[in-house]
TORKOL-4160 file (C-alpha; in steps of 0.2 Angstrom, whole numbers, padded with zeros to 4 digits, m for minus):
269
<pt num="1" X="m0056" Y="0022" Z="m0029"/>
<pt num="2" X="m0068" Y="0009" Z="m0035"/>
<pt num="3" X="m0065" Y="m0008" Z="m0043"/>
<pt num="4" X="m0079" Y="m0016" Z="m0054"/>
<pt num="5" X="m0079" Y="m0034" Z="m0057"/>
<pt num="6" X="m0089" Y="m0045" Z="m0069"/>
<pt num="7" X="m0096" Y="m0061" Z="m0064"/>
<pt num="8" X="m0084" Y="m0076" Z="m0066"/>
<pt num="9" X="m0072" Y="m0065" Z="m0076"/>
<pt num="10" X="m0055" Y="m0058" Z="m0069"/>
<pt num="11" X="m0044" Y="m0050" Z="m0081"/>
<pt num="12" X="m0027" Y="m0044" Z="m0079"/>
<pt num="13" X="m0020" Y="m0034" Z="m0093"/>
<pt num="14" X="m0003" Y="m0026" Z="m0095"/>
<pt num="15" X="0004" Y="m0016" Z="m0110"/>
<pt num="16" X="0022" Y="m0017" Z="m0115"/>
<pt num="17" X="0029" Y="m0004" Z="m0127"/>
<pt num="18" X="0045" Y="m0008" Z="m0136"/>
<pt num="19" X="0055" Y="0006" Z="m0143"/>
<pt num="20" X="0069" Y="0005" Z="m0155"/>
<pt num="21" X="0085" Y="0015" Z="m0151"/>
<pt num="22" X="0086" Y="0031" Z="m0161"/>
<pt num="23" X="0101" Y="0038" Z="m0170"/>
<pt num="24" X="0101" Y="0057" Z="m0169"/>
<pt num="25" X="0110" Y="0058" Z="m0186"/>
<pt num="26" X="0096" Y="0049" Z="m0196"/>
<pt num="27" X="0078" Y="0046" Z="m0195"/>
<pt num="28" X="0072" Y="0029" Z="m0187"/>
<pt num="29" X="0056" Y="0019" Z="m0186"/>
<pt num="30" X="0053" Y="0007" Z="m0172"/>
<pt num="31" X="0039" Y="m0004" Z="m0176"/>
<pt num="32" X="0042" Y="m0023" Z="m0171"/>
<pt num="33" X="0045" Y="m0035" Z="m0184"/>
<pt num="34" X="0038" Y="m0052" Z="m0189"/>
<pt num="35" X="0039" Y="m0059" Z="m0172"/>
<pt num="36" X="0024" Y="m0049" Z="m0167"/>
<pt num="37" X="0018" Y="m0031" Z="m0167"/>
<pt num="38" X="0012" Y="m0017" Z="m0178"/>
<pt num="39" X="0018" Y="m0010" Z="m0195"/>
<pt num="40" X="0030" Y="0003" Z="m0199"/>
<pt num="41" X="0025" Y="0021" Z="m0198"/>
<pt num="42" X="0031" Y="0038" Z="m0205"/>
<pt num="43" X="0041" Y="0049" Z="m0193"/>
<pt num="44" X="0028" Y="0059" Z="m0183"/>
<pt num="45" X="0014" Y="0045" Z="m0185"/>
<pt num="46" X="0010" Y="0038" Z="m0169"/>
<pt num="47" X="m0004" Y="0027" Z="m0174"/>
<pt num="48" X="0004" Y="0013" Z="m0184"/>
<pt num="49" X="m0006" Y="m0001" Z="m0193"/>
<pt num="50" X="m0009" Y="m0019" Z="m0192"/>
<pt num="51" X="0003" Y="m0023" Z="m0207"/>
<pt num="52" X="0018" Y="m0015" Z="m0216"/>
<pt num="53" X="0011" Y="m0002" Z="m0228"/>
<pt num="54" X="0017" Y="0007" Z="m0243"/>
<pt num="55" X="0023" Y="0025" Z="m0242"/>
<pt num="56" X="0010" Y="0038" Z="m0246"/>
<pt num="57" X="0011" Y="0052" Z="m0258"/>
<pt num="58" X="0010" Y="0069" Z="m0250"/>
<pt num="59" X="m0006" Y="0076" Z="m0256"/>
<pt num="60" X="0000" Y="0094" Z="m0259"/>
<pt num="61" X="0015" Y="0089" Z="m0270"/>
<pt num="62" X="0012" Y="0092" Z="m0289"/>
<pt num="63" X="0015" Y="0077" Z="m0300"/>
<pt num="64" X="0018" Y="0075" Z="m0319"/>
<pt num="65" X="0016" Y="0061" Z="m0332"/>
<pt num="66" X="0034" Y="0064" Z="m0339"/>
<pt num="67" X="0047" Y="0051" Z="m0340"/>
<pt num="68" X="0057" Y="0047" Z="m0324"/>
<pt num="69" X="0074" Y="0056" Z="m0325"/>
<pt num="70" X="0080" Y="0053" Z="m0307"/>
<pt num="71" X="0076" Y="0044" Z="m0290"/>
<pt num="72" X="0076" Y="0053" Z="m0273"/>
<pt num="73" X="0074" Y="0045" Z="m0256"/>
<pt num="74" X="0067" Y="0051" Z="m0240"/>
<pt num="75" X="0083" Y="0048" Z="m0231"/>
<pt num="76" X="0101" Y="0042" Z="m0236"/>
<pt num="77" X="0103" Y="0033" Z="m0219"/>
<pt num="78" X="0091" Y="0024" Z="m0208"/>
<pt num="79" X="0094" Y="0015" Z="m0191"/>
<pt num="80" X="0083" Y="0002" Z="m0185"/>
<pt num="81" X="0083" Y="m0011" Z="m0171"/>
<pt num="82" X="0086" Y="m0029" Z="m0175"/>
<pt num="83" X="0069" Y="m0037" Z="m0177"/>
<pt num="84" X="0061" Y="m0021" Z="m0181"/>
<pt num="85" X="0054" Y="m0012" Z="m0197"/>
<pt num="86" X="0059" Y="0005" Z="m0205"/>
<pt num="87" X="0053" Y="0013" Z="m0221"/>
<pt num="88" X="0061" Y="0023" Z="m0234"/>
<pt num="89" X="0051" Y="0033" Z="m0247"/>
<pt num="90" X="0057" Y="0032" Z="m0265"/>
<pt num="91" X="0051" Y="0045" Z="m0277"/>
<pt num="92" X="0053" Y="0045" Z="m0296"/>
<pt num="93" X="0056" Y="0063" Z="m0303"/>
<pt num="94" X="0056" Y="0070" Z="m0321"/>
<pt num="95" X="0069" Y="0081" Z="m0328"/>
<pt num="96" X="0061" Y="0096" Z="m0319"/>
<pt num="97" X="0062" Y="0088" Z="m0302"/>
<pt num="98" X="0043" Y="0085" Z="m0302"/>
<pt num="99" X="0036" Y="0069" Z="m0294"/>
<pt num="100" X="0031" Y="0057" Z="m0308"/>
<pt num="101" X="0014" Y="0050" Z="m0304"/>
<pt num="102" X="0012" Y="0031" Z="m0302"/>
<pt num="103" X="0031" Y="0028" Z="m0303"/>
<pt num="104" X="0034" Y="0013" Z="m0292"/>
<pt num="105" X="0051" Y="0007" Z="m0286"/>
<pt num="106" X="0059" Y="m0010" Z="m0285"/>
<pt num="107" X="0071" Y="m0012" Z="m0270"/>
<pt num="108" X="0086" Y="m0023" Z="m0267"/>
<pt num="109" X="0097" Y="m0026" Z="m0252"/>
<pt num="110" X="0115" Y="m0028" Z="m0254"/>
<pt num="111" X="0115" Y="m0041" Z="m0240"/>
<pt num="112" X="0098" Y="m0049" Z="m0236"/>
<pt num="113" X="0105" Y="m0057" Z="m0221"/>
<pt num="114" X="0106" Y="m0040" Z="m0213"/>
<pt num="115" X="0091" Y="m0031" Z="m0221"/>
<pt num="116" X="0077" Y="m0037" Z="m0230"/>
<pt num="117" X="0070" Y="m0024" Z="m0242"/>
<pt num="118" X="0052" Y="m0025" Z="m0249"/>
<pt num="119" X="0046" Y="m0016" Z="m0264"/>
<pt num="120" X="0035" Y="m0005" Z="m0253"/>
<pt num="121" X="0050" Y="0003" Z="m0246"/>
<pt num="122" X="0048" Y="m0007" Z="m0229"/>
<pt num="123" X="0065" Y="m0012" Z="m0222"/>
<pt num="124" X="0066" Y="m0026" Z="m0209"/>
<pt num="125" X="0082" Y="m0027" Z="m0198"/>
<pt num="126" X="0086" Y="m0046" Z="m0199"/>
<pt num="127" X="0103" Y="m0045" Z="m0190"/>
<pt num="128" X="0115" Y="m0033" Z="m0183"/>
<pt num="129" X="0126" Y="m0024" Z="m0196"/>
<pt num="130" X="0125" Y="m0011" Z="m0210"/>
<pt num="131" X="0121" Y="m0013" Z="m0228"/>
<pt num="132" X="0115" Y="m0003" Z="m0243"/>
<pt num="133" X="0098" Y="m0004" Z="m0251"/>
<pt num="134" X="0094" Y="0002" Z="m0268"/>
<pt num="135" X="0078" Y="0009" Z="m0276"/>
<pt num="136" X="0076" Y="0008" Z="m0295"/>
<pt num="137" X="0063" Y="0016" Z="m0306"/>
<pt num="138" X="0063" Y="0015" Z="m0325"/>
<pt num="139" X="0082" Y="0012" Z="m0325"/>
<pt num="140" X="0086" Y="0026" Z="m0313"/>
<pt num="141" X="0093" Y="0021" Z="m0295"/>
<pt num="142" X="0096" Y="0029" Z="m0278"/>
<pt num="143" X="0104" Y="0020" Z="m0263"/>
<pt num="144" X="0103" Y="0022" Z="m0244"/>
<pt num="145" X="0113" Y="0015" Z="m0230"/>
<pt num="146" X="0103" Y="0005" Z="m0217"/>
<pt num="147" X="0111" Y="0002" Z="m0200"/>
<pt num="148" X="0104" Y="m0012" Z="m0189"/>
<pt num="149" X="0108" Y="m0011" Z="m0171"/>
<pt num="150" X="0103" Y="m0020" Z="m0155"/>
<pt num="151" X="0086" Y="m0017" Z="m0150"/>
<pt num="152" X="0085" Y="m0011" Z="m0132"/>
<pt num="153" X="0075" Y="m0020" Z="m0119"/>
<pt num="154" X="0057" Y="m0013" Z="m0117"/>
<pt num="155" X="0054" Y="m0001" Z="m0103"/>
<pt num="156" X="0049" Y="m0009" Z="m0086"/>
<pt num="157" X="0030" Y="m0010" Z="m0082"/>
<pt num="158" X="0024" Y="0003" Z="m0070"/>
<pt num="159" X="0024" Y="m0004" Z="m0052"/>
<pt num="160" X="0007" Y="m0012" Z="m0047"/>
<pt num="161" X="m0002" Y="m0008" Z="m0031"/>
<pt num="162" X="0000" Y="m0023" Z="m0019"/>
<pt num="163" X="m0015" Y="m0031" Z="m0012"/>
<pt num="164" X="m0022" Y="m0022" Z="0003"/>
<pt num="165" X="m0023" Y="m0030" Z="0020"/>
<pt num="166" X="m0041" Y="m0025" Z="0023"/>
<pt num="167" X="m0055" Y="m0018" Z="0012"/>
<pt num="168" X="m0074" Y="m0014" Z="0012"/>
<pt num="169" X="m0085" Y="m0023" Z="m0001"/>
<pt num="170" X="m0101" Y="m0017" Z="m0008"/>
<pt num="171" X="m0110" Y="m0029" Z="m0020"/>
<pt num="172" X="m0125" Y="m0026" Z="m0031"/>
<pt num="173" X="m0134" Y="m0041" Z="m0036"/>
<pt num="174" X="m0145" Y="m0041" Z="m0052"/>
<pt num="175" X="m0154" Y="m0054" Z="m0062"/>
<pt num="176" X="m0154" Y="m0056" Z="m0081"/>
<pt num="177" X="m0171" Y="m0053" Z="m0088"/>
<pt num="178" X="m0179" Y="m0066" Z="m0100"/>
<pt num="179" X="m0175" Y="m0063" Z="m0119"/>
<pt num="180" X="m0161" Y="m0062" Z="m0131"/>
<pt num="181" X="m0153" Y="m0046" Z="m0124"/>
<pt num="182" X="m0142" Y="m0052" Z="m0110"/>
<pt num="183" X="m0138" Y="m0034" Z="m0104"/>
<pt num="184" X="m0155" Y="m0031" Z="m0098"/>
<pt num="185" X="m0156" Y="m0034" Z="m0079"/>
<pt num="186" X="m0166" Y="m0031" Z="m0064"/>
<pt num="187" X="m0161" Y="m0029" Z="m0046"/>
<pt num="188" X="m0163" Y="m0044" Z="m0034"/>
<pt num="189" X="m0168" Y="m0039" Z="m0017"/>
<pt num="190" X="m0168" Y="m0051" Z="m0002"/>
<pt num="191" X="m0154" Y="m0062" Z="m0009"/>
<pt num="192" X="m0142" Y="m0069" Z="0003"/>
<pt num="193" X="m0123" Y="m0066" Z="0000"/>
<pt num="194" X="m0111" Y="m0077" Z="0009"/>
<pt num="195" X="m0092" Y="m0074" Z="0010"/>
<pt num="196" X="m0079" Y="m0087" Z="0013"/>
<pt num="197" X="m0061" Y="m0082" Z="0014"/>
<pt num="198" X="m0051" Y="m0096" Z="0005"/>
<pt num="199" X="m0034" Y="m0088" Z="0003"/>
<pt num="200" X="m0022" Y="m0076" Z="0009"/>
<pt num="201" X="m0016" Y="m0060" Z="0001"/>
<pt num="202" X="m0002" Y="m0068" Z="m0008"/>
<pt num="203" X="m0013" Y="m0082" Z="m0015"/>
<pt num="204" X="m0009" Y="m0095" Z="m0002"/>
<pt num="205" X="m0023" Y="m0107" Z="0001"/>
<pt num="206" X="m0030" Y="m0107" Z="0019"/>
<pt num="207" X="m0029" Y="m0124" Z="0028"/>
<pt num="208" X="m0047" Y="m0120" Z="0033"/>
<pt num="209" X="m0058" Y="m0108" Z="0025"/>
<pt num="210" X="m0064" Y="m0093" Z="0036"/>
<pt num="211" X="m0082" Y="m0088" Z="0036"/>
<pt num="212" X="m0083" Y="m0070" Z="0033"/>
<pt num="213" X="m0101" Y="m0067" Z="0036"/>
<pt num="214" X="m0118" Y="m0067" Z="0027"/>
<pt num="215" X="m0129" Y="m0052" Z="0023"/>
<pt num="216" X="m0145" Y="m0049" Z="0013"/>
<pt num="217" X="m0147" Y="m0037" Z="m0001"/>
<pt num="218" X="m0158" Y="m0022" Z="0002"/>
<pt num="219" X="m0172" Y="m0015" Z="m0009"/>
<pt num="220" X="m0159" Y="m0009" Z="m0021"/>
<pt num="221" X="m0150" Y="m0026" Z="m0022"/>
<pt num="222" X="m0135" Y="m0020" Z="m0013"/>
<pt num="223" X="m0126" Y="m0028" Z="0002"/>
<pt num="224" X="m0110" Y="m0022" Z="0011"/>
<pt num="225" X="m0096" Y="m0029" Z="0021"/>
<pt num="226" X="m0084" Y="m0019" Z="0031"/>
<pt num="227" X="m0066" Y="m0021" Z="0036"/>
<pt num="228" X="m0064" Y="m0038" Z="0027"/>
<pt num="229" X="m0046" Y="m0046" Z="0028"/>
<pt num="230" X="m0037" Y="m0045" Z="0012"/>
<pt num="231" X="m0036" Y="m0061" Z="0002"/>
<pt num="232" X="m0046" Y="m0073" Z="m0010"/>
<pt num="233" X="m0064" Y="m0075" Z="m0007"/>
<pt num="234" X="m0078" Y="m0087" Z="m0013"/>
<pt num="235" X="m0095" Y="m0078" Z="m0014"/>
<pt num="236" X="m0111" Y="m0088" Z="m0014"/>
<pt num="237" X="m0127" Y="m0080" Z="m0018"/>
<pt num="238" X="m0144" Y="m0087" Z="m0015"/>
<pt num="239" X="m0159" Y="m0079" Z="m0022"/>
<pt num="240" X="m0175" Y="m0076" Z="m0012"/>
<pt num="241" X="m0188" Y="m0090" Z="m0012"/>
<pt num="242" X="m0199" Y="m0090" Z="m0027"/>
<pt num="243" X="m0186" Y="m0081" Z="m0037"/>
<pt num="244" X="m0183" Y="m0086" Z="m0056"/>
<pt num="245" X="m0164" Y="m0085" Z="m0053"/>
<pt num="246" X="m0152" Y="m0099" Z="m0050"/>
<pt num="247" X="m0139" Y="m0099" Z="m0035"/>
<pt num="248" X="m0122" Y="m0092" Z="m0040"/>
<pt num="249" X="m0105" Y="m0096" Z="m0034"/>
<pt num="250" X="m0091" Y="m0084" Z="m0040"/>
<pt num="251" X="m0075" Y="m0077" Z="m0032"/>
<pt num="252" X="m0065" Y="m0062" Z="m0028"/>
<pt num="253" X="m0046" Y="m0060" Z="m0030"/>
<pt num="254" X="m0036" Y="m0051" Z="m0017"/>
<pt num="255" X="m0041" Y="m0033" Z="m0019"/>
<pt num="256" X="m0028" Y="m0019" Z="m0022"/>
<pt num="257" X="m0039" Y="m0005" Z="m0016"/>
<pt num="258" X="m0048" Y="m0003" Z="0000"/>
<pt num="259" X="m0065" Y="0001" Z="m0007"/>
<pt num="260" X="m0071" Y="m0013" Z="m0018"/>
<pt num="261" X="m0088" Y="m0012" Z="m0028"/>
<pt num="262" X="m0094" Y="m0027" Z="m0038"/>
<pt num="263" X="m0109" Y="m0030" Z="m0048"/>
<pt num="264" X="m0114" Y="m0049" Z="m0049"/>
<pt num="265" X="m0128" Y="m0055" Z="m0061"/>
<pt num="266" X="m0138" Y="m0071" Z="m0058"/>
<pt num="267" X="m0144" Y="m0082" Z="m0072"/>
<pt num="268" X="m0162" Y="m0088" Z="m0074"/>
<pt num="269" X="m0167" Y="m0105" Z="m0070"/>
């Protein structure tokens, strides 16, 4: 397994996924609320979006322009976690039961301290409890019960690999070519790479830094170090005499794999 590091940039990312408790008796939607996350989605939609969105009309369902005679809801009961969003579709139908085109509902919540209802059908669970929400179109109404329950804790992050006690390091040294395109580089042969171990595996700073050796890049700009002790390292790179590139000092965090590959880019003088 290889680890590739960019110069001066060490990024640790972790993704947490919070899921709302699901009630087998009613559909649930479990997108996080205003405190931060994505918007409600319809059951079966795993993509989400960046903001709460209005229900969409199924493209295959016929519509009419007749007067609204009744209102139907996508569910009569919705369960969401406190601090999470859910959504209910409200559809105006004519006397024949056909969906009326462009029939928009206005929503009310019997207790806005428990559920906040928006006119797009988005329900926000503000506090634990149960209340009724009502959609009204052209004087016709339909209601549903929204239950707000405790949101479970997010699942634990997968275990991370601990730092290794020893590792091999292969470094490729390149230099940025002149011009606007900073992605254009060339190999730098004959550069001296000096390693200095400055900390232990767990991040403790060494009382005295340990010289881990110096090597010179080959014709491919590559240099290798074998069986290095785990820990934090300072890396000093000195270009060959007459090079247009500047000296670089960077670092390596305690590796979590035994075979580490890095690519380090030198800036031009």
